[in-house]
N, C-alpha and C positions, 0 to 999 in steps of 0.2 A: 736884307735880304736871303731871303731862302729858296736857291736854288732846283726846281724842277728834278723828279727821281726817275720821270717817260722822257727817256731820250727818241725813243724810236715810235713814232705811228704803226700799227695796225689795219689796216681792211679788213672786216668783213670778211669772211672764209682762210685766214690765212692761220698757219697749225699758231701752236701757241711757243713760247718761247722755252727752246732748252736754256737748262742751269743744274747748276752745279755751287754747292759751296766749299772751302778747304778752308784751316783753322791755322794761325798763324802767330806765333810769340815774336814781339817786338823787340827785336836784337841789339845790344851795343850798335853798333857797328851802325845802327838805321835811327841813330838818334842822336839831337845837337848835343850846346854843351850844356843845355837845359832838358836833357832829359826826353826831349819833343821831340819824335817823327821826321824828318827832316822832311820838307814836300816834296822834293824830287824819289825820292822815292814812291810815291804811291802809285806814276805807274808798272815799277817791278811788283808792287803787293797786287793789281791786275793784272799781272802776268803769268802770277802765280795760278791762280783760278783758270785763265785764261789756256795755258797749256790740259789741263785739265778737264778742261770740257774740249775740247779741239780733241783730247784725246775718247771723251766721251763718245763723238760724234766721227770719228775717225778719219778726220782731218788732220791728221800729223804728217810732222817731217819725211820722213820716210814716205808719205804717200805723197805728198807731194815732187820729193826728186821722183818716183816712180812712175807718174802723170807730167810730167817737169812744168808742174805751175809753180808759180809763187804766190804771199797772197803779203807783198807790205803793209807797210800801216800808213794810213795817208792821214789821217786825222785821232788825235789824242786828247782826250779833252779831263780836267781832273776838278773837281768840286769838293770843299774844305770843311766840313760843319765842326767838325772839336780834335781839338789834340790825344793822335796818337800818343803814350806815353811809352817807354823803357818797361817792358817785361810785360806789357797788356795784349790779352791774349784778343786778337782779331780774328772776324768771321770776315770770310771775303765769297761775294755773292756774286757770279757774272751765269749773263743769261744772250744766248744767241739769240735774236730777232730775225723772224723772217723778214727776207728782200727780194723780189722778182731777178735784183742785179747781180752781175757780175763781184760779190760784196762779200764781206761779212763788215755785220752790224752787231757788238756784245758792247752791253752796259754793267754796269762794276758798283756794291752796294758795300759799303764795309764799313761792318756795326762790331764797336768792343763786347765787353761782357758783358754785358750788365743789356743788350742787346741799340744802344743806342749808335745811329748813323753819325760813324765820325766823318764821310765823305763819299762822295759817290761820282760816277765818270762815263767812258765811253771808248771805242778803240771801232775805226771804219777800218774795212783790208779790201783793195782792190783787187782782183785775180789779173796776170799774170804769164805770157808764156816763158816760162826760166831762161832759156837759151835766146831768143826773139827779143825779149823785150817785151814787148804789144799787149798791152795792153784786151783779156778779155774782155768783145761788147756783151756776149749770151755768157750765161755757167759754164764753165768747162764740161766735158764730160761725165768723168769723177765724180765734183762737187754734185751734176747733176742728178747723180746715183744717190747720193747722198742727203741729200734735198727732198727726193721721193720718197724717202724710208721715213724723214723727218715729220712729212705731210701722210703718211699710212700710222700713224704715230708711236715710230719703232722708238725714239727715245722720252716716250712721255715717261714722268716715276710710276 
């Protein structure tokens, strides 16, 4: 059974996803005795691209601290298509998908050096006040400013 690569639906008028790609070589410490990347490392592979994507749009830990915002992951999902092997050159694509809610929807695709999809997945983060731990119902003002830039096309390639 093939998994779907479209994890998040978009509505007419939503801005296009903001995306980034990062390269990574599968290291010895990431494989099992058969030289296959351990499945538990896939969320870490996602995080490599996720961090670069968040820096691109300004949703950094520095800014989260500055505005007393937290954004923990509340969902993480991975689909596995083809094993990643020791020394494989991996490209990780992360795409931030639009949401009107106080959340971040990020989809990931892992490709080997031939361009074949080896895995995919997604994460969902929800915003909360870093001190009270109360969830935000509406997008926090700092994040709303970033979303307005996104809507105006500021992050288009």
